[in-house]
C-alpha positions as CSV (number, residue, x, y, z in Angstrom):
1,X,99.9,39.4,-112.6
2,X,101.6,37.1,-115.2
3,X,99.8,34.8,-117.5
4,X,100.8,31.7,-115.6
5,X,99.3,33.2,-112.4
6,X,96.0,34.1,-114.2
7,X,95.7,30.5,-115.3
8,X,96.2,29.3,-111.7
9,X,93.4,31.6,-110.6
10,X,91.2,30.2,-113.2
11,X,92.0,26.7,-112.0
12,X,94.3,25.5,-114.8
13,X,97.9,24.3,-114.1
14,X,100.0,24.5,-117.2
15,X,101.7,21.2,-118.3
16,X,104.7,21.3,-120.6
17,X,108.1,19.8,-120.9
18,X,110.6,21.0,-118.3
19,X,112.2,24.3,-119.3
20,X,115.6,25.7,-118.7
21,X,116.6,26.9,-115.2
22,X,114.1,29.6,-114.2
23,X,115.4,30.9,-110.9
24,X,112.7,29.2,-108.9
25,X,112.5,29.6,-105.1
26,X,111.3,27.1,-102.6
27,X,109.7,28.2,-99.3
28,X,109.8,26.0,-96.2
29,X,108.0,27.2,-93.1
30,X,107.6,25.7,-89.7
31,X,108.1,26.2,-86.0
32,X,111.5,24.4,-86.2
33,X,111.4,23.6,-82.5
34,X,114.1,22.4,-83.1
35,X,115.1,22.1,-86.8
36,X,116.4,18.6,-87.5
37,X,117.8,16.5,-90.3
38,X,114.4,15.5,-91.6
39,X,113.7,19.2,-92.4
40,X,117.1,19.6,-94.1
41,X,116.9,16.4,-96.1
42,X,113.4,17.3,-97.4
43,X,114.6,20.7,-98.5
44,X,117.7,19.2,-100.2
45,X,115.8,16.6,-102.1
46,X,113.1,19.1,-103.2
47,X,115.7,21.6,-104.3
48,X,117.3,18.9,-106.6
49,X,114.0,17.5,-107.9
50,X,112.6,21.0,-108.7
51,X,115.8,22.6,-109.8
52,X,115.4,25.3,-107.2
53,X,117.9,28.1,-107.1
54,X,117.1,28.7,-103.4
55,X,115.2,27.3,-100.5
56,X,114.1,29.9,-97.9
57,X,113.5,28.6,-94.4
58,X,110.9,30.8,-92.7
59,X,110.5,30.0,-89.0
60,X,107.1,30.8,-87.6
61,X,106.9,33.6,-85.0
62,X,103.4,33.1,-83.6
63,X,101.9,30.1,-85.5
64,X,98.1,30.6,-85.7
65,X,97.1,26.9,-86.1
66,X,98.8,25.5,-83.0
67,X,100.0,26.3,-79.5
68,X,103.0,28.7,-79.1
69,X,106.3,26.8,-79.5
70,X,108.0,26.0,-76.3
71,X,111.2,27.7,-77.4
72,X,111.4,31.5,-78.1
73,X,111.3,32.6,-81.7
74,X,114.8,34.1,-81.4
75,X,116.3,30.8,-80.4
76,X,114.4,28.9,-83.1
77,X,115.6,31.4,-85.7
78,X,119.2,31.1,-84.6
79,X,119.0,27.3,-84.7
80,X,117.8,27.5,-88.3
81,X,120.6,29.8,-89.2
82,X,123.2,27.5,-87.8
83,X,121.5,24.4,-89.4
84,X,121.6,25.9,-92.9
85,X,125.1,27.5,-92.7
86,X,127.4,26.1,-95.3
87,X,124.7,25.2,-97.9
88,X,124.7,28.0,-100.5
89,X,121.2,27.1,-101.7
90,X,119.7,27.5,-98.3
91,X,118.8,30.9,-96.8
92,X,116.9,32.1,-93.7
93,X,114.0,34.6,-93.8
94,X,113.1,36.1,-90.5
95,X,110.0,38.0,-91.5
96,X,107.5,35.9,-89.5
97,X,109.7,36.0,-86.4
98,X,109.9,39.7,-86.6
99,X,106.2,40.2,-87.1
100,X,104.3,41.2,-83.9
101,X,101.2,39.3,-84.9
102,X,100.4,35.7,-85.9
103,X,101.8,34.8,-89.3
104,X,99.7,33.2,-92.1
105,X,101.3,31.4,-95.0
106,X,99.1,33.2,-97.5
107,X,100.3,36.6,-96.2
108,X,104.0,35.5,-96.3
109,X,103.6,34.3,-99.9
110,X,101.8,37.5,-100.9
111,X,104.7,39.5,-99.6
112,X,107.2,37.3,-101.3
113,X,105.3,37.5,-104.6
114,X,105.2,41.4,-104.3
115,X,109.0,41.4,-103.8
116,X,109.9,38.9,-106.5
117,X,107.4,40.0,-109.2
118,X,104.6,38.0,-110.8
119,X,106.7,35.7,-113.0
120,X,109.2,34.0,-110.8
121,X,108.2,30.5,-109.8
122,X,107.6,30.0,-106.1
123,X,107.3,26.5,-104.6
124,X,105.7,25.9,-101.2
125,X,107.3,22.8,-99.7
126,X,104.9,20.7,-97.5
127,X,104.9,17.4,-95.8
128,X,102.0,15.1,-96.6
129,X,100.3,15.7,-93.3
130,X,100.5,19.5,-93.7
131,X,99.0,19.2,-97.2
132,X,96.1,17.1,-96.0
133,X,95.3,19.7,-93.4
134,X,95.4,22.6,-95.9
135,X,91.7,23.4,-95.8
136,X,92.0,24.5,-92.2
137,X,94.6,27.2,-93.2
138,X,93.7,30.8,-93.4
139,X,92.5,31.7,-97.0
140,X,94.1,28.4,-98.1
141,X,92.6,28.4,-101.7
142,X,94.5,31.6,-102.4
143,X,97.8,29.9,-102.0
144,X,97.5,28.4,-105.5
145,X,97.5,31.8,-107.1
146,X,100.8,32.6,-105.3
147,X,102.9,29.4,-105.5
148,X,103.1,25.9,-106.7
149,X,102.9,23.3,-104.0
150,X,105.2,20.3,-103.7
151,X,104.2,17.6,-101.3
152,X,106.8,15.2,-99.8
153,X,105.4,11.7,-99.8
154,X,106.3,8.1,-99.4
155,X,104.8,5.5,-101.8
156,X,102.7,4.0,-98.9
157,X,101.5,7.3,-97.5
158,X,97.7,7.5,-97.2
159,X,97.8,11.3,-97.2
160,X,99.1,11.2,-100.7
161,X,96.0,9.4,-102.0
162,X,93.3,11.8,-103.3
163,X,90.5,9.8,-101.7
164,X,92.2,10.4,-98.3
165,X,91.8,14.1,-98.6
166,X,89.0,16.5,-97.8
167,X,86.5,17.0,-100.6
168,X,87.5,20.7,-101.2
169,X,91.2,19.7,-101.5
170,X,90.3,16.8,-103.8
171,X,88.5,19.3,-106.1
172,X,91.6,21.5,-106.2
173,X,93.9,18.6,-106.8
174,X,91.8,17.2,-109.6
175,X,92.8,20.1,-111.9
176,X,96.1,21.1,-110.4
177,X,98.1,17.9,-109.9
178,X,100.8,17.5,-112.6
179,X,103.7,15.0,-112.9
180,X,107.0,16.0,-111.3
181,X,109.0,18.1,-113.7
182,X,106.1,19.3,-115.8
183,X,104.8,22.4,-113.9
184,X,105.3,25.7,-115.7
185,X,104.5,29.3,-114.9
186,X,104.9,30.9,-111.5
187,X,102.1,29.2,-109.5
188,X,99.1,27.0,-109.5
189,X,100.3,23.4,-109.8
190,X,100.5,20.6,-107.2
191,X,103.3,18.0,-107.4
192,X,103.7,14.9,-105.2
193,X,107.4,14.0,-104.8
194,X,108.6,10.8,-103.2
195,X,111.5,11.4,-100.8
196,X,113.7,9.5,-98.4
197,X,111.7,8.5,-95.4
198,X,113.3,9.7,-92.2
199,X,111.4,8.9,-89.0
200,X,112.5,12.1,-87.2
201,X,110.2,14.7,-85.5
202,X,110.8,17.7,-83.3
203,X,108.3,16.2,-80.8
204,X,110.4,13.1,-80.5
205,X,113.6,15.1,-80.2
206,X,112.1,17.2,-77.4
207,X,110.9,14.0,-75.6
208,X,114.4,12.4,-75.8
209,X,116.0,15.6,-74.5
210,X,113.5,15.8,-71.7
211,X,114.7,12.4,-70.4
212,X,118.3,13.5,-71.0
213,X,118.8,11.0,-73.8
214,X,121.0,11.4,-76.9
215,X,119.7,13.1,-80.0
216,X,123.0,13.2,-81.8
217,X,122.6,12.3,-85.5
218,X,119.0,13.5,-85.5
219,X,119.9,17.1,-85.9
220,X,123.0,19.0,-87.0
221,X,125.8,19.2,-84.4
222,X,125.7,23.0,-84.5
223,X,122.1,22.9,-83.5
224,X,122.7,20.4,-80.7
225,X,125.6,22.5,-79.4
226,X,123.3,25.5,-79.3
227,X,120.6,23.6,-77.5
228,X,123.1,22.5,-74.8
229,X,124.7,26.0,-74.6
230,X,121.3,27.6,-73.9
231,X,119.7,24.7,-72.1
232,X,116.6,25.0,-74.4
233,X,114.8,21.8,-73.6
234,X,115.3,21.1,-69.9
235,X,113.3,18.6,-67.9
236,X,109.7,19.8,-67.4
């Protein structure tokens, strides 16, 4: 365990001027049922803001905190692959899809940390709603020893306000939040990053498809073509 990770475990996030490129990796999980332009734009803006070398999209196989996705894991994985094709900074990690049991973020990050070593910065990319619900996640407090967390927000988002969060999360935030560009070490900091607000959701896309409406320009053409080819979201 590197010194930066020890400090994260002890509850201290380092604050220092931004360093040279450090081969940081972003991790973006989700059911991606289906993946859409909101996901891709969030990853792109976070990669630029944090100077990430790579963003790994990790589709969930059996998400433990919600109902099973309507679409099979193999189809969701293929849609993600098609969505990120052509962006050299984006990659797809199939480990959760290939796992026969429910996948927890803490286990995925633990495996990544073991593969990448103790010193490489990892960033977990979250939306504001997901961050607000963090205390319900499995062994959620251990996430800070494994990665930094960056939260995509809008200036008017209530979930970005500390007083809108659960007390346990407020406590963590009180000594982990740092300004954008000032997190150092491999893990332990929380950054709020404003991003372009795109009112796109997978739920809305599925609803439009169910009524045979058009979802063009809400997701990549390659994903839309795949959906039509395999008739993934037919009328209920």
